[in-house]
N, C-alpha and C positions, 0 to 999 in steps of 0.2 A: 781060397778055401774058407777063410773066415767069413767072407760075404755069403758063400753058399750055405754055411751053417746058420748064419744070422737070419737068413730068410725064413727059417722055420719058426722063429719066435713070433708071438702074436702081434707085436708092434710092427714088424716088417710086413706081415700078411695084410694088415689093415691100412698100410700106407699107400696112398694114391701115387706118390712118387715111385715107390718100389714096384707097384703094379705096372706103371708105364715104362719103367726102365729095365725091368727084369729080362725081357726078351732081347733087348739090345745088348745088355751086359753078357748074357749067355751067348749071343751071336759073336761077340768079340772074343770070348774065351775059345769058342769052337774054331773061329777063323785063325786065331793065333796058333792053336794046335795044328790046324791044317797047313798053315804056312811053314811051320817047323818041319812037318813031314815032307812037304813039297821040296823044300830046300835040301833036305837030306837025300832025296832022289836026284837032285841036280837039275830040276825042271825050272830053269830061270824064267822063261816067259810066263809060266803058270804062277810062279811065286810072285811075279810083278803084279799080276791081276789080283791075286789073293791079298797082297799087302795094300793095294789101292782100295779094295773093298773094305778091308779092316780099318783103314784110315777113315773112310766115309762113315762106317759104323761108329767109330770112336767119336767123331765130330758130332754125329747125331745124338749119341749118348750124352756128351757134354752139354749140348744145347738143351736137351731134355732136363738135365739136372739143374741148369741155370734158370730155365723158364717156368718150371713147375712149382707152383706155390703149395706149401704143405697146408693141410687142414688145421685151422686154428681152433682151440677149444672155445666154447661160448664165452663171451665177454672178454676175450683176450685182445689186447692191442697188438699193433704191428711191431715186430721186433726190428724191422729194418734190414733183415737178412734175407738173402735168396734161399731157395730150398736147398741148393748145393751146400751153402754154409751150414744150414740146419742139419742136413744129412751128415756132414762132416763133424758135427758135434760142437759147433762154435756158437750156438744160439745163446747160451747163458753167459757168454763172456763179453757182451756188448757194454762198452763204457763210453760215455759222452766225451768227445774230443773238444778240449777248450783251448787249444793252441799253445802259444808260448807261456801264457800265464800259468798253465798247469805245470809246465816244466820248472818255473820259478817258484812254485809253491803258493801261488796267489789264486789258484783256481778251484 
């Protein structure tokens, strides 16, 4: 529900990642609802087909989120994060890892 509302904001409408993922995420929501209905009717063979298709859609969505690079502003360097990390809001939390020296206060 939150994702559906968030899509109406300008940042989501301008996002290349959201443009590419929107149909797949919508398909997963519809297939999930369909699967619940099919199970309620007790149609086991149909529910198996629906759940396999749902799995394939979710795998495709995950691959899309991992492989799509967000648009960077001009003169911006690479943050080293995938688009999925950026989409999840982790972009600004990158810190350089300096190994054991950091743990001992020497880094």
